[in-house]
N, C-alpha and C positions, 0 to 999 in steps of 0.2 A: 711452913704451911705446905701441906702436900697437895700436889696437883695430879689429877688423873691425866694420863697421856691423851692427847687429842685423837679422836678416831681418824682412821685413814680417810683421806678425801675420796669420794666415790669415783670410780673409773667410768667416765661418761662415753668413752670411745665406742663401747659396744652398743650403746643404746641411742647414740646420736643419729638423727635422721640423715639419710643419704643426701648428698649434695644434689640439688636440682640441676637438671641439664640446662645449659644456657640455650636460650631461644636462638634459632638460626637467624642470621642476618642476610641481607642481600649480597653482602661481600662473601659470605660463606657459600652461597649458591653460585656466585660467579667463579669462585676458586674451584669448587667441585666440578663445574661444567667446563672450566678452562676458557672462560670468556670474561669480558669486562663487566663491571657493575652496570655500566650504561646499557649494554646489550640486554642484560637481565631485565632492567627497568623497562626498556622499550618493548621487550617481548611480553612481559606481564601486563603492561598497559595497552597492548594492542596497537602501539604507535608505529610499528615497522615489522615487515616480514623478513625472515632470515632463511638460510638454507634448511632443508628438512633435518640434516644432521645436527645443526646447531640447535634448532628448536627442540629436537628429541633429547639432546643432552641437558638443556636447561630444564625441560619438563621433568626429566628423571631426577635431576638434582633437587628440584622443588619437592618432589615426592619423598625422596630418600631422607632429606633433612627436615621434613615437616614444616617447611617455610610457609607461613600463613599470615603475613602482615596485611594482606588485603584480600578482598573477595575473589579476585582472579586466581591468586595463589591457592587459596583454600579450595577453589573449584578444581584445580589440578590434582589435589589430593583426593577429594571425594568423587570426582568425575561429574559433578553437577554445580552449576552456578546459582541456581534458584531464580534465574532471569530468563525471560523470553523477549524476542525482539520483533518489531514490525517496521518495515521500510515503506514510507509513503513518497509520492511523487511531487506533492506540493502541499505543505501543511496549511497554506492559506486557503485552500479549496475545502469548503465544508464537507464535501463528499469524503475526503480523507480523515477529517476530524471525527466524522460519524463512524468511520471504519475503526479508528482507534478506540472510540467510546465503546463500540460493540465488543472489541477484543478485550477491553480492560476488565469486564465483569467476570468472565470465566477464569481469567488469569488470577484475579484476586481470590476467587473461590478456591482455586488450587494452591493458594499461598505463594504465587509467583510474582516477581516484580516485572513490570512491562516497560521495556526501553524502546524508544523509536528513533529513527533517523529519517531526515528529509533529504531526498536526493534531488528534488526540484528539476526534473527532466532536462538533462543536458548541461546543467549549470554546476553540478557537483560530480566529482569522480566516483562513479558507481562501484567499481570493483574494490578500490581501497577502502571505501566506506563499509561495504559488505564484509570485507575481511576483518576490519577492526571491530565491527559490531559482533561478528561471529565468535570472537574470543571471549565475549562477555555474556553470552547467552547459551541456553541449551537447545534452542530451536528458533527458526525465523518464519515470519509471514511476509511475503514479498509480492510485488506485482509481476504479472506475466509480461509486462511491457518493458522490463529491464533490457539492457543491451545484450546482444548475442554473447559478448565476452563474459558479462556477469552471469547470464543464465548457464553458460557452459561451465563456469567455475562452480556454481551451485550444484549442477548436475553431477559433478565428479567428487564433491565433498561428502563427508560423512554427516554433515549437519542435517537434522530433520527440518524439512522445509514444506510449507503449504503456500500455494500461489492463490492470489485473489484476482478476480476478473475473468479468469479462464485458464486452462492449461497452456503452458508454452508449447510452441510447435515442436513436434518430434521428441517429446519427453514423456516417459511413463512416470507420472507424479501425482501428488494430491493437490486438488484445487477446488475453489468455491467461486461461484459467480452466476450471473444471469446469462440467458441466451440472447446475445445482442441482436442477432438478425430477427428473431421472433419478436423481441421487444419493439424494434423499429417498425416491423410490419404492423404490429398492433397500433402504434401511433399513426402510421400511415393510413390505416383503415379508418381511424377516427377522422383524419383530415379529408379523406375521400368521401366519407359519409356527409361531411359538412359542405361538400361541393367544390373543394379546392382542386384546381387543375393546372396551375402554374406554380411549381414548387422550386425552392432552392434548398440545398443541403449545405451547411457550413461545417465541414469536417475538420479533423485534426490529423495532419499528415504523420505525426509521431506515434499514433496509436493503431495497432493492428485491428482492433475491433471497431475503429471508425469505418473501415471498409465493410465490416459486417453490418453496421447500421445502414450504410448506403445501399447495400444489397437488399436489406429488409424493406426499405422504402420503395425501391424499384418493384419488389415483389407485390407490395400492397396496391400499387397503381397499374399493374399489368392489365391491359385491355381497356383502360379508361380514357385513352387519348390524352393523358396528362403530359405536360412538358416538365421534365426534371433536369435540373442543372446543379452541378457541384462546384463549390468553392472550398479551398483548404486554407487553414491558418497555421502558423508556425508554433503557436502556443495556445493551450486551451484555457484562455483567460478572458475576463471582461474587457480588458484593454484591446485585445485582438478583435473582439466583437465590435467594439466602437470603431476601430480602425477600418474594418472592412464593410461597415454598414452601408455607406453610399454605393459601393460597388455592387452589393447584393440587392439592395432595396430599390434603387432608382433605375431609370432607363425605359425604353419603349416597351420592352417585354418584362416589366417589373412583376415580381411574383405576387400571388395572393396568399401564399403561406411560406414560412421559412422554418426548417427544422435545424437546430444547432446540435453539434456533437455533445455539448453538455450545457448545464444551466448557466454557467458563468459566461460563455460566449453568447447565449441567448439574452442574458441580462445586459450585456454590452450593446447588442443590437437594439434591444428595447429602449435603452437609455438614449439612443440617438434618433429615434423615430420622430420625436417632436421637433428637433432641430432640422430634420429633413422635410418637415411639413406633412408627416404621415400620422394617422391615428390607428392605434392598435386596440381592438381587432377590426375596426371598420374598414380600413384600407388593406391591412395585411395581418394575418395570424402569425404568431411567433411561438415556437415550442422549444423545449430543451430536453435534457436527460439528467437524472440523478435525484430530483426532488430535494434540492438543498433548501435549507430553512429560509433563505433570503427571498426565494421565489414566491412565498406566500404573501409577502408584504409589499411587493411592487404594485404599481397601478398602471394597467390591470395586473392582477396576480397571474403568475406564469403557469400555463399548461405544460406538463412535463411527464416523464416516465420515472416512476419510483423504482430505482434499481436495487433497493434493499441494502443500502450501504452499511447500516448498523448491524443488520442481520448477517451480512457477509463477514464482517469482522468477528462477530460472535461465533459463527459456525467454523470459520477458519481457525480461531483459537482453540475451539474444542477438538478439532481434528489434530492440531499441532500437539496439544497436551496428550492426546491418545498416541500419537507417533512417538513422542518422547518416552511415554510409558511402555513402548514396545508392542503396541497393538498392531498386528500385521494387516488388519482390515483398513487401517488409516494410511497405509503406505502409498496407495494409489487410488485413482478414481476421481471423478468430478461430481461435486454436489451442486445441483442446480437450485438457484434462488429464484423464487417467483417474482415477476415484474408486473406492473400495472400502470395504466395511463391515469394520471390525475388531471381531470379537466377543470380548468379555471378560466378566468376572464380573458386571457390573451388569444383565445381561438373563438371564431364565430363562423356560422354557416354563410356561404355565398348565395346570392339570389339565383333562382333556377335558371335565369336567362344566361348566366355566365358559366354554367357548368360544362357546356360543351359536350353533353352526352351524345354518343353516336359518332363522334369524330374518331378518326384513326390517326395513328402516329405516322 
């Protein structure tokens, strides 16, 4: 039986697909940068700062090798993370949650992820927190009330930053917030028109614009013969309002009106009045700042200044997005947010006999 010879086996070598390049590993990055894998991991995750030389070597190795096992590494290749950050001073305070809510909408519209950090004034290390967050974001929204050390670092970094509350002292920067002195003067005029002449201001020593609010109150009562006294608390919280209530509200020269630095302090004061044998507003009017949601539901409801918390967050985020996009107009300047007095049941006019019109200080 004759058999035809089998055809030659095809030569596949010429048509075979080229071998795919092996994906770079963290070990490859470490070897290329001349550092340990632990150093690469800590750097990419923002867990530790290193010398500028080490950081530049690691970043260059990440770019050269195309290492992209996590968003931070991918960001080093593309130059963008797709994230923006906001730093708040106490997430328990509804003023700051409203700020975050306002910032979240324009961030979502721009396809950006919003990350936030809670520094809780004095309880968390500000600078390390800022540095770690800055590795994960393309820009930051922060309070102008940060420590001098943190503000100095932000001022020298290349990170696009927008400040809320007001511009930090001696910095040419982008910021959004109310005019604290004008807002307090507006609230003071409301109390003056109601006939109040013995006032206490419960300020917060940790905030620069607490002084602005105090000056605004003094401005509103110029020439009225009113007596104004100031108390300061160490924390802008309801607990501190409760703690200082008896010192502020009782005594021979007890006030007929109290203005608190924020609504939380005011709510703490309000909560103690019954225990102290006082009725609000019959015996004393109490007011706050920020128009947080809780103030609507107290009995009586709290008179306050609406500081535009949500609008501040929204406008700050829009300015930040513009800064990230390279808009030169967004690099500096202060955007003023309108404030207004919200009159509720915690303030009441004094009888004409107690107004003391015509007295001099």
